[in-house]
Biopython code that builds the backbone (N, CA, C, O; Angstrom):
import numpy as np
from Bio.PDB.StructureBuilder import StructureBuilder

atoms = [
    (1, "MET", "N", (0.880, -1.681, -0.055)),
    (1, "MET", "CA", (-0.162, -0.103, -0.037)),
    (1, "MET", "C", (1.001, 1.427, -0.084)),
    (1, "MET", "O", (0.818, 2.413, -0.799)),
    (2, "VAL", "N", (2.068, 1.239, 0.811)),
    (2, "VAL", "CA", (2.602, 2.415, 0.818)),
    (2, "VAL", "C", (3.354, 2.468, -0.709)),
    (2, "VAL", "O", (3.212, 3.479, -1.397)),
    (3, "ARG", "N", (4.087, 1.423, -1.152)),
    (3, "ARG", "CA", (4.420, 1.828, -2.382)),
    (3, "ARG", "C", (3.880, 2.345, -3.306)),
    (3, "ARG", "O", (4.568, 2.755, -4.241)),
    (4, "THR", "N", (1.898, 2.534, -3.322)),
    (4, "THR", "CA", (1.677, 3.269, -4.591)),
    (4, "THR", "C", (1.946, 4.825, -3.998)),
    (4, "THR", "O", (1.329, 5.663, -4.655)),
    (5, "VAL", "N", (2.574, 5.263, -3.122)),
    (5, "VAL", "CA", (2.608, 6.584, -2.953)),
    (5, "VAL", "C", (3.613, 6.987, -3.965)),
    (5, "VAL", "O", (3.562, 8.114, -4.459)),
    (6, "PHE", "N", (4.415, 6.231, -4.260)),
    (6, "PHE", "CA", (5.621, 6.782, -4.812)),
    (6, "PHE", "C", (5.232, 6.537, -6.587)),
    (6, "PHE", "O", (5.954, 7.001, -7.470)),
    (7, "ASP", "N", (4.373, 5.988, -6.779)),
    (7, "ASP", "CA", (3.673, 5.785, -8.085)),
    (7, "ASP", "C", (2.937, 7.130, -8.557)),
    (7, "ASP", "O", (2.803, 7.185, -9.779)),
    (8, "GLN", "N", (2.537, 7.995, -7.993)),
    (8, "GLN", "CA", (1.468, 8.919, -8.479)),
    (8, "GLN", "C", (2.218, 10.194, -9.312)),
    (8, "GLN", "O", (3.409, 10.464, -9.157)),
    (9, "PRO", "N", (1.359, 10.885, -10.169)),
    (9, "PRO", "CA", (2.104, 11.576, -11.127)),
    (9, "PRO", "C", (2.663, 12.629, -10.545)),
    (9, "PRO", "O", (3.763, 12.953, -10.993)),
    (10, "ASP", "N", (2.135, 13.376, -9.508)),
    (10, "ASP", "CA", (2.521, 14.791, -9.066)),
    (10, "ASP", "C", (2.431, 15.034, -7.608)),
    (10, "ASP", "O", (1.705, 14.333, -6.903)),
    (11, "THR", "N", (3.206, 16.086, -7.091)),
    (11, "THR", "CA", (3.768, 15.869, -5.839)),
    (11, "THR", "C", (2.216, 16.016, -5.201)),
    (11, "THR", "O", (1.955, 15.413, -4.161)),
    (12, "ASP", "N", (1.225, 16.822, -5.850)),
    (12, "ASP", "CA", (-0.056, 16.955, -4.706)),
    (12, "ASP", "C", (-0.805, 15.851, -4.739)),
    (12, "ASP", "O", (-1.569, 15.813, -3.775)),
    (13, "GLU", "N", (-0.899, 14.915, -5.475)),
    (13, "GLU", "CA", (-1.394, 13.466, -5.774)),
    (13, "GLU", "C", (-0.392, 12.381, -4.963)),
    (13, "GLU", "O", (-0.836, 11.295, -4.589)),
    (14, "VAL", "N", (1.007, 12.783, -4.730)),
    (14, "VAL", "CA", (1.753, 11.766, -3.671)),
    (14, "VAL", "C", (1.177, 12.457, -2.303)),
    (14, "VAL", "O", (0.965, 11.823, -1.269)),
    (15, "LYS", "N", (1.011, 13.525, -2.428)),
    (15, "LYS", "CA", (0.903, 13.749, -0.757)),
    (15, "LYS", "C", (-0.681, 13.222, -0.020)),
    (15, "LYS", "O", (-0.973, 12.799, 1.098)),
    (16, "ALA", "N", (-1.501, 13.504, -1.314)),
    (16, "ALA", "CA", (-2.883, 13.110, -1.078)),
    (16, "ALA", "C", (-3.259, 11.516, -0.799)),
    (16, "ALA", "O", (-4.319, 11.181, -0.268)),
    (17, "ARG", "N", (-2.060, 10.422, -1.309)),
    (17, "ARG", "CA", (-2.112, 9.659, -1.821)),
    (17, "ARG", "C", (-1.445, 8.842, -0.157)),
    (17, "ARG", "O", (-1.944, 7.819, 0.312)),
    (18, "PHE", "N", (-0.512, 9.441, 0.345)),
    (18, "PHE", "CA", (0.078, 9.518, 1.526)),
    (18, "PHE", "C", (-0.887, 9.633, 2.455)),
    (18, "PHE", "O", (-1.196, 8.677, 3.166)),
    (19, "ALA", "N", (-1.450, 10.790, 2.544)),
    (19, "ALA", "CA", (-2.457, 10.852, 3.875)),
    (19, "ALA", "C", (-3.675, 9.730, 3.793)),
    (19, "ALA", "O", (-4.415, 9.515, 4.753)),
    (20, "ARG", "N", (-3.765, 9.192, 2.799)),
    (20, "ARG", "CA", (-5.159, 8.277, 2.406)),
    (20, "ARG", "C", (-4.492, 6.930, 3.028)),
    (20, "ARG", "O", (-5.064, 6.397, 3.979)),
    (21, "VAL", "N", (-3.233, 6.341, 2.483)),
    (21, "VAL", "CA", (-2.248, 5.204, 3.452)),
    (21, "VAL", "C", (-2.092, 5.346, 4.802)),
    (21, "VAL", "O", (-2.067, 4.378, 5.562)),
    (22, "LEU", "N", (-1.951, 6.864, 5.276)),
    (22, "LEU", "CA", (-1.849, 7.131, 6.732)),
    (22, "LEU", "C", (-3.282, 6.476, 7.771)),
    (22, "LEU", "O", (-3.429, 5.759, 8.761)),
    (23, "ASP", "N", (-4.076, 7.206, 6.864)),
    (23, "ASP", "CA", (-5.520, 6.640, 7.632)),
    (23, "ASP", "C", (-5.444, 5.347, 7.388)),
    (23, "ASP", "O", (-5.135, 4.711, 8.396)),
    (24, "THR", "N", (-5.618, 4.660, 6.366)),
    (24, "THR", "CA", (-5.869, 3.315, 6.426)),
    (24, "THR", "C", (-5.072, 2.824, 7.130)),
    (24, "THR", "O", (-5.792, 2.091, 7.808)),
    (25, "ILE", "N", (-3.762, 2.636, 7.595)),
    (25, "ILE", "CA", (-2.906, 2.161, 8.225)),
    (25, "ILE", "C", (-3.263, 2.295, 9.700)),
    (25, "ILE", "O", (-3.214, 1.453, 10.597)),
    (26, "GLY", "N", (-3.633, 3.563, 9.718)),
    (26, "GLY", "CA", (-3.588, 3.995, 11.357)),
    (26, "GLY", "C", (-4.876, 3.359, 11.956)),
    (26, "GLY", "O", (-5.021, 3.165, 13.163)),
    (27, "GLU", "N", (-6.001, 2.986, 10.792)),
    (27, "GLU", "CA", (-7.127, 2.353, 11.309)),
    (27, "GLU", "C", (-6.567, 0.831, 12.235)),
    (27, "GLU", "O", (-7.165, 0.627, 13.292)),
    (28, "LYS", "N", (-5.749, 0.084, 11.937)),
    (28, "LYS", "CA", (-5.556, -1.382, 12.535)),
    (28, "LYS", "C", (-3.917, -0.872, 13.273)),
    (28, "LYS", "O", (-3.740, -1.214, 14.442)),
    (29, "PHE", "N", (-3.057, -0.267, 12.733)),
    (29, "PHE", "CA", (-1.721, 0.022, 12.937)),
    (29, "PHE", "C", (-1.392, 1.444, 13.627)),
    (29, "PHE", "O", (-0.499, 2.170, 13.190)),
    (30, "PRO", "N", (-2.135, 1.758, 14.669)),
    (30, "PRO", "CA", (-1.831, 3.300, 14.570)),
    (30, "PRO", "C", (-0.030, 3.512, 14.835)),
    (30, "PRO", "O", (0.593, 4.324, 14.151)),
    (31, "ASP", "N", (0.626, 2.699, 15.866)),
    (31, "ASP", "CA", (2.054, 3.394, 16.121)),
    (31, "ASP", "C", (2.769, 3.094, 14.269)),
    (31, "ASP", "O", (3.678, 3.814, 13.857)),
    (32, "ALA", "N", (2.342, 2.291, 13.646)),
    (32, "ALA", "CA", (2.914, 2.182, 12.327)),
    (32, "ALA", "C", (3.117, 3.377, 11.639)),
    (32, "ALA", "O", (4.141, 3.941, 11.254)),
    (33, "ALA", "N", (1.544, 3.736, 11.539)),
    (33, "ALA", "CA", (1.024, 5.033, 11.096)),
    (33, "ALA", "C", (1.860, 6.591, 11.817)),
    (33, "ALA", "O", (2.172, 7.606, 11.194)),
    (34, "GLU", "N", (2.005, 6.364, 12.964)),
    (34, "GLU", "CA", (2.693, 7.438, 13.758)),
    (34, "GLU", "C", (4.105, 7.302, 13.120)),
    (34, "GLU", "O", (4.587, 8.392, 12.811)),
    (35, "HIS", "N", (4.794, 6.337, 12.881)),
    (35, "HIS", "CA", (6.289, 5.892, 12.364)),
    (35, "HIS", "C", (6.002, 6.746, 11.132)),
    (35, "HIS", "O", (6.297, 7.929, 10.957)),
    (36, "LEU", "N", (5.410, 5.960, 10.369)),
    (36, "LEU", "CA", (5.542, 7.284, 9.015)),
    (36, "LEU", "C", (5.065, 8.726, 8.884)),
    (36, "LEU", "O", (5.525, 9.573, 8.118)),
    (37, "ASP", "N", (4.192, 8.849, 9.647)),
    (37, "ASP", "CA", (3.961, 10.327, 9.744)),
    (37, "ASP", "C", (5.535, 10.635, 10.325)),
    (37, "ASP", "O", (6.415, 11.047, 9.570)),
    (38, "ASP", "N", (5.698, 10.450, 11.357)),
    (38, "ASP", "CA", (7.097, 10.893, 11.358)),
    (38, "ASP", "C", (8.299, 11.246, 10.344)),
    (38, "ASP", "O", (9.062, 12.211, 10.370)),
    (39, "ALA", "N", (8.240, 10.308, 9.561)),
    (39, "ALA", "CA", (9.583, 10.361, 8.359)),
    (39, "ALA", "C", (8.605, 10.850, 7.264)),
    (39, "ALA", "O", (8.957, 10.757, 6.088)),
    (40, "ARG", "N", (7.666, 11.252, 7.515)),
    (40, "ARG", "CA", (7.154, 12.176, 5.957)),
    (40, "ARG", "C", (7.989, 12.820, 5.008)),
    (40, "ARG", "O", (8.061, 12.598, 3.799)),
    (41, "ASP", "N", (8.737, 13.807, 5.833)),
    (41, "ASP", "CA", (9.345, 14.418, 5.159)),
    (41, "ASP", "C", (10.791, 13.713, 4.322)),
    (41, "ASP", "O", (11.337, 14.181, 3.323)),
    (42, "ASP", "N", (11.079, 12.787, 4.886)),
    (42, "ASP", "CA", (12.050, 11.993, 4.413)),
    (42, "ASP", "C", (11.449, 10.954, 3.113)),
    (42, "ASP", "O", (11.927, 10.732, 2.000)),
    (43, "LEU", "N", (10.286, 10.474, 3.735)),
    (43, "LEU", "CA", (9.773, 9.449, 2.701)),
    (43, "LEU", "C", (9.390, 10.214, 1.160)),
    (43, "LEU", "O", (9.633, 9.689, 0.074)),
    (44, "LEU", "N", (8.791, 11.459, 1.329)),
    (44, "LEU", "CA", (8.348, 12.386, 0.088)),
    (44, "LEU", "C", (9.366, 13.283, -0.635)),
    (44, "LEU", "O", (9.161, 14.060, -1.568)),
    (45, "ALA", "N", (10.747, 12.940, 0.143)),
    (45, "ALA", "CA", (11.926, 14.092, -0.388)),
    (45, "ALA", "C", (11.957, 13.900, -2.090)),
    (45, "ALA", "O", (12.098, 14.869, -2.837)),
    (46, "PHE", "N", (11.842, 12.850, -2.460)),
    (46, "PHE", "CA", (12.073, 12.595, -3.843)),
    (46, "PHE", "C", (11.186, 13.772, -4.706)),
    (46, "PHE", "O", (11.516, 14.323, -5.757)),
    (47, "THR", "N", (10.186, 13.929, -4.056)),
    (47, "THR", "CA", (9.302, 14.999, -5.133)),
    (47, "THR", "C", (9.759, 16.060, -5.359)),
    (47, "THR", "O", (9.330, 16.810, -6.236)),
    (48, "ALA", "N", (10.660, 16.291, -4.643)),
    (48, "ALA", "CA", (11.581, 17.698, -5.210)),
    (48, "ALA", "C", (12.294, 17.482, -6.579)),
    (48, "ALA", "O", (12.672, 18.440, -7.254)),
    (49, "PHE", "N", (12.448, 16.308, -6.925)),
    (49, "PHE", "CA", (13.259, 16.152, -8.207)),
    (49, "PHE", "C", (12.074, 15.791, -9.251)),
    (49, "PHE", "O", (11.035, 15.197, -8.962)),
    (50, "PRO", "N", (12.468, 16.298, -10.581)),
    (50, "PRO", "CA", (11.484, 15.733, -11.808)),
    (50, "PRO", "C", (11.020, 14.893, -11.985)),
    (50, "PRO", "O", (11.791, 14.006, -11.620)),
    (51, "ARG", "N", (10.101, 14.454, -12.374)),
    (51, "ARG", "CA", (9.421, 13.062, -12.283)),
    (51, "ARG", "C", (10.412, 11.889, -12.964)),
    (51, "ARG", "O", (10.535, 10.773, -12.459)),
    (52, "GLU", "N", (11.012, 12.261, -14.031)),
    (52, "GLU", "CA", (11.439, 11.727, -14.950)),
    (52, "GLU", "C", (13.005, 10.887, -14.112)),
    (52, "GLU", "O", (13.538, 9.788, -14.270)),
    (53, "LEU", "N", (13.245, 11.857, -13.385)),
    (53, "LEU", "CA", (14.488, 11.210, -12.258)),
    (53, "LEU", "C", (14.351, 10.516, -10.834)),
    (53, "LEU", "O", (15.213, 9.986, -10.133)),
    (54, "ARG", "N", (12.887, 10.704, -10.620)),
    (54, "ARG", "CA", (12.250, 10.131, -9.325)),
    (54, "ARG", "C", (12.662, 8.644, -9.188)),
    (54, "ARG", "O", (12.891, 8.234, -8.050)),
    (55, "ARG", "N", (12.782, 7.773, -10.267)),
    (55, "ARG", "CA", (13.213, 6.442, -9.890)),
    (55, "ARG", "C", (14.610, 6.276, -9.532)),
    (55, "ARG", "O", (14.808, 5.411, -8.680)),
    (56, "GLN", "N", (15.297, 6.692, -9.831)),
    (56, "GLN", "CA", (16.540, 6.784, -9.626)),
    (56, "GLN", "C", (16.943, 7.323, -8.132)),
    (56, "GLN", "O", (17.912, 6.870, -7.522)),
    (57, "VAL", "N", (16.105, 8.317, -7.634)),
    (57, "VAL", "CA", (16.189, 8.946, -6.549)),
    (57, "VAL", "C", (15.889, 8.024, -5.344)),
    (57, "VAL", "O", (16.703, 7.830, -4.441)),
    (58, "TRP", "N", (14.660, 7.474, -5.400)),
    (58, "TRP", "CA", (14.064, 6.493, -4.475)),
    (58, "TRP", "C", (14.071, 5.177, -4.407)),
    (58, "TRP", "O", (13.626, 4.491, -3.486)),
    (59, "SER", "N", (14.762, 4.693, -5.743)),
    (59, "SER", "CA", (15.240, 3.158, -5.655)),
    (59, "SER", "C", (16.227, 2.663, -4.631)),
    (59, "SER", "O", (17.143, 3.375, -4.217)),
    (60, "ASN", "N", (16.052, 1.617, -4.294)),
    (60, "ASN", "CA", (17.005, 1.090, -3.441)),
    (60, "ASN", "C", (17.711, 0.017, -4.299)),
    (60, "ASN", "O", (18.167, -0.973, -3.727)),
    (61, "ASN", "N", (17.796, 0.116, -5.263)),
    (61, "ASN", "CA", (18.444, -0.737, -6.253)),
    (61, "ASN", "C", (19.711, -0.180, -6.865)),
    (61, "ASN", "O", (19.758, 0.701, -7.723)),
    (62, "ARG", "N", (20.934, -0.936, -6.200)),
    (62, "ARG", "CA", (22.013, -0.209, -6.414)),
    (62, "ARG", "C", (22.784, -0.248, -7.504)),
    (62, "ARG", "O", (23.941, 0.170, -7.489)),
    (63, "ARG", "N", (22.095, -0.858, -8.767)),
    (63, "ARG", "CA", (22.404, -0.522, -10.201)),
    (63, "ARG", "C", (21.848, 0.235, -10.816)),
    (63, "ARG", "O", (22.073, 0.399, -12.015)),
    (64, "ASN", "N", (20.752, 1.059, -9.975)),
    (64, "ASN", "CA", (19.869, 2.092, -10.691)),
    (64, "ASN", "C", (20.653, 3.438, -11.123)),
    (64, "ASN", "O", (20.421, 3.967, -12.210)),
    (65, "GLY", "N", (21.537, 3.929, -10.266)),
    (65, "GLY", "CA", (22.169, 5.154, -10.418)),
    (65, "GLY", "C", (23.655, 4.993, -10.922)),
    (65, "GLY", "O", (24.384, 5.912, -11.296)),
    (66, "SER", "N", (23.911, 3.892, -10.872)),
    (66, "SER", "CA", (25.521, 3.280, -11.103)),
    (66, "SER", "C", (25.592, 3.958, -12.674)),
    (66, "SER", "O", (24.748, 4.250, -13.521)),
    (67, "THR", "N", (27.144, 4.044, -12.572)),
    (67, "THR", "CA", (27.740, 4.606, -13.882)),
    (67, "THR", "C", (28.532, 3.488, -14.125)),
    (67, "THR", "O", (29.116, 3.632, -15.199)),
    (68, "ARG", "N", (28.802, 2.412, -13.567)),
    (68, "ARG", "CA", (29.733, 1.303, -14.147)),
    (68, "ARG", "C", (28.417, 0.487, -14.361)),
    (68, "ARG", "O", (27.414, 0.297, -13.673)),
    (69, "ARG", "N", (28.890, 0.028, -15.771)),
    (69, "ARG", "CA", (28.159, -0.994, -16.641)),
    (69, "ARG", "C", (28.463, -2.770, -16.266)),
    (69, "ARG", "O", (29.632, -3.151, -16.205)),
    (70, "SER", "N", (27.728, -3.401, -16.119)),
    (70, "SER", "CA", (28.090, -4.915, -16.088)),
    (70, "SER", "C", (27.922, -5.533, -17.201)),
    (70, "SER", "O", (27.071, -5.356, -18.072)),
    (71, "SER", "N", (29.119, -6.570, -17.112)),
    (71, "SER", "CA", (29.249, -7.186, -18.444)),
    (71, "SER", "C", (28.786, -8.257, -18.280)),
    (71, "SER", "O", (28.959, -9.050, -19.205)),
    (72, "GLY", "N", (28.040, -8.720, -17.101)),
    (72, "GLY", "CA", (27.132, -10.015, -17.119)),
    (72, "GLY", "C", (27.636, -11.318, -16.723)),
    (72, "GLY", "O", (27.120, -12.428, -16.849)),
    (73, "ALA", "N", (28.888, -10.921, -16.155)),
    (73, "ALA", "CA", (29.804, -11.983, -15.737)),
    (73, "ALA", "C", (29.772, -11.598, -14.024)),
    (73, "ALA", "O", (29.723, -10.527, -13.419)),
    (74, "PRO", "N", (29.821, -12.903, -13.628)),
    (74, "PRO", "CA", (29.915, -12.488, -11.945)),
    (74, "PRO", "C", (31.314, -11.626, -11.557)),
    (74, "PRO", "O", (32.392, -11.857, -12.106)),
    (75, "THR", "N", (31.150, -10.759, -10.686)),
    (75, "THR", "CA", (32.179, -9.905, -10.194)),
    (75, "THR", "C", (33.556, -10.685, -10.246)),
    (75, "THR", "O", (34.444, -10.259, -10.984)),
    (76, "TRP", "N", (33.829, -12.263, -9.177)),
    (76, "TRP", "CA", (34.965, -12.456, -9.328)),
    (76, "TRP", "C", (35.145, -12.768, -10.726)),
    (76, "TRP", "O", (36.307, -13.164, -10.818)),
    (77, "LEU", "N", (34.536, -12.797, -11.984)),
    (77, "LEU", "CA", (35.290, -13.464, -12.974)),
    (77, "LEU", "C", (35.403, -11.997, -13.745)),
    (77, "LEU", "O", (36.410, -11.808, -14.428)),
    (78, "ARG", "N", (34.557, -11.118, -13.670)),
    (78, "ARG", "CA", (34.987, -9.771, -14.436)),
    (78, "ARG", "C", (36.456, -9.483, -14.087)),
    (78, "ARG", "O", (37.392, -9.517, -14.885)),
    (79, "PHE", "N", (36.516, -9.217, -12.878)),
    (79, "PHE", "CA", (38.083, -8.513, -12.048)),
    (79, "PHE", "C", (39.188, -9.327, -12.119)),
    (79, "PHE", "O", (40.258, -8.950, -11.640)),
    (80, "SER", "N", (39.029, -10.735, -12.827)),
    (80, "SER", "CA", (39.884, -12.063, -12.423)),
    (80, "SER", "C", (40.659, -11.824, -13.880)),
    (80, "SER", "O", (41.857, -12.038, -14.064)),
    (81, "ARG", "N", (39.907, -11.433, -14.673)),
    (81, "ARG", "CA", (40.682, -11.665, -16.215)),
    (81, "ARG", "C", (41.634, -10.810, -16.475)),
    (81, "ARG", "O", (41.523, -9.719, -15.916)),
    (82, "THR", "N", (42.635, -10.992, -17.228)),
    (82, "THR", "CA", (43.490, -10.354, -17.666)),
    (82, "THR", "C", (43.701, -10.194, -19.204)),
    (82, "THR", "O", (43.528, -11.163, -19.945)),
    (83, "GLY", "N", (44.056, -9.031, -19.662)),
    (83, "GLY", "CA", (44.221, -8.564, -21.315)),
    (83, "GLY", "C", (42.833, -8.169, -21.358)),
    (83, "GLY", "O", (41.893, -8.401, -20.598)),
    (84, "PRO", "N", (42.956, -7.355, -22.698)),
    (84, "PRO", "CA", (41.564, -7.077, -23.647)),
    (84, "PRO", "C", (40.439, -8.315, -23.200)),
    (84, "PRO", "O", (39.330, -8.364, -23.732)),
]
sb = StructureBuilder()
sb.init_structure("model")
sb.init_model(0)
sb.init_chain("A")
sb.init_seg("    ")
for serial, (resi, resn, name, xyz) in enumerate(atoms, 1):
    if name == "N":
        sb.init_residue(resn, " ", resi, " ")
    sb.init_atom(name, np.array(xyz, "f"), 0.0, 1.0, " ", f" {name:<3s}", serial, name[0])
structure = sb.get_structure()
């Protein structure tokens, strides 16, 4: 449910969806809702960036913002090669 907040098209809708999520979670899990509300600024900080860049900002995928390109080989193999 929280993940749907990050899929909204603009900042106003992100904030509105976050509020609805807090209300829904708060009904059964008030402590969790309070924790999310306390972290609101950090969780919604991605809205300061253009939509095109948001996936890179909020993703926890280490490869998403990386400039190094994978050769597809395991790390131990990529770095153990000698020559071109």
